[in-house]
C-alpha positions as CSV (number, residue, x, y, z in Angstrom):
1,M,7.2,139.1,106.7
2,K,7.9,137.0,103.5
3,K,11.4,135.3,103.7
4,E,13.1,136.1,101.0
5,R,13.6,133.0,98.5
6,Y,16.2,133.9,96.1
7,L,18.6,136.5,95.7
8,V,20.1,138.4,92.0
9,Q,23.5,139.8,92.5
10,K,23.9,142.3,90.0
11,N,26.7,144.3,91.4
12,P,29.3,142.3,92.7
13,F,32.1,143.2,95.6
14,V,35.0,144.0,93.6
15,V,38.1,143.2,95.3
16,P,40.9,146.1,95.1
17,T,44.0,144.1,93.9
18,T,47.3,145.2,93.1
19,D,48.4,142.9,90.4
20,G,46.0,143.2,87.6
21,K,43.7,140.2,88.8
22,Y,39.6,140.8,88.5
23,I,38.0,139.5,91.4
24,G,34.5,140.2,91.6
25,E,32.9,138.2,94.7
26,H,29.0,137.7,93.9
27,F,28.8,135.8,97.3
28,G,30.9,135.9,100.1
29,N,32.6,137.5,103.4
30,A,32.8,140.8,101.1
31,S,29.6,141.0,99.3
32,D,27.1,139.9,101.3
33,G,28.8,138.5,104.8
34,N,28.4,134.8,103.9
35,T,31.3,132.9,106.0
36,E,29.8,129.8,104.8
37,I,30.9,129.9,101.0
38,S,32.1,132.6,98.5
39,I,31.5,132.6,94.3
40,A,33.6,134.8,92.3
41,H,34.2,135.8,88.8
42,M,37.8,136.0,88.4
43,I,40.2,137.0,85.7
44,A,43.8,136.5,85.9
45,P,45.8,139.0,83.3
46,A,48.4,137.1,81.1
47,N,52.2,137.0,82.9
48,W,50.3,137.0,86.4
49,S,51.2,135.0,89.1
50,E,50.4,135.0,93.0
51,P,52.6,133.7,96.1
52,F,52.0,130.1,97.3
53,Q,49.4,130.1,100.0
54,T,48.0,127.2,102.5
55,P,44.5,128.2,102.9
56,E,42.0,126.9,105.3
57,F,38.9,126.4,103.2
58,D,38.6,124.0,99.9
59,E,38.7,125.8,96.9
60,Y,37.0,124.7,93.7
61,T,38.5,126.5,90.2
62,F,36.4,126.1,86.8
63,I,38.1,127.7,83.9
64,I,36.1,129.6,81.6
65,S,38.3,130.8,78.8
66,G,42.2,130.6,78.4
67,K,44.7,128.6,80.7
68,K,45.5,128.7,84.3
69,M,48.7,126.4,86.0
70,F,48.0,125.2,89.9
71,K,51.4,124.2,91.7
72,I,51.0,122.0,94.2
73,D,54.4,121.2,95.6
74,D,56.8,120.0,93.1
75,E,53.4,119.2,90.6
76,S,52.4,121.4,87.9
77,I,48.7,121.1,86.6
78,L,47.1,122.9,84.0
79,L,44.1,124.2,83.1
80,E,42.1,124.9,80.2
81,A,38.4,126.0,79.7
82,G,36.0,123.4,80.6
83,Q,38.3,121.6,83.2
84,S,37.7,122.1,87.0
85,I,39.8,121.5,90.2
86,K,39.2,120.8,94.0
87,I,42.0,122.4,95.9
88,I,41.7,120.7,99.4
89,A,42.0,123.4,102.6
90,G,45.7,122.7,103.8
91,T,47.1,122.0,100.5
92,R,50.1,124.6,99.8
93,V,49.4,126.1,96.1
94,Q,50.6,128.3,93.7
95,Y,48.5,130.0,91.3
96,S,49.4,131.3,88.1
97,N,48.6,132.5,84.6
98,P,52.3,132.5,82.3
99,F,50.3,132.2,79.4
100,S,50.0,135.3,76.6
101,E,46.3,135.2,77.3
102,P,44.1,136.2,80.5
103,C,42.2,133.4,82.1
104,T,38.8,133.9,82.8
105,Y,37.3,131.4,85.7
106,L,35.1,130.9,88.9
107,S,36.4,130.3,92.0
108,I,33.8,128.9,94.7
109,C,36.0,128.9,98.3
110,K,34.4,126.9,101.2
111,P,34.2,127.7,103.7
112,A,34.1,131.0,102.4
113,F,37.5,133.2,101.7
114,H,39.1,135.3,104.0
115,F,42.4,136.9,103.9
116,K,43.2,136.1,107.2
117,K,42.3,132.0,106.3
118,V,44.4,132.1,103.0
119,H,48.1,132.5,104.1
120,R,49.9,133.6,101.5
121,E,53.3,133.6,101.5
122,E,56.1,136.5,101.3
123,A,57.0,136.9,97.5
């Protein structure tokens, strides 16, 4: 039997959301069962935000277009297209797009994103 040497992902798992954010997971828990890393294409709509969270995984974000706000403790960090950030596991963070244009970005989580490990606070 020949060992697989690559996998082209043409049909990412689209995570159902209620806040208008698009999450297309290409690799990770929901798409291919990978628990070590997740890679997702994300689109945060204009005027979007989610509650603070304190995940058990590192999250890397690369902004493709638009802008995204990161609130860590009392510090606000703005990222624009071409910029990236690494949020260390155990950091309390809030993600938002308070701007008038959508923000398209890549999110990479290590280990892979899992709802039970994100620890979102109630809004």
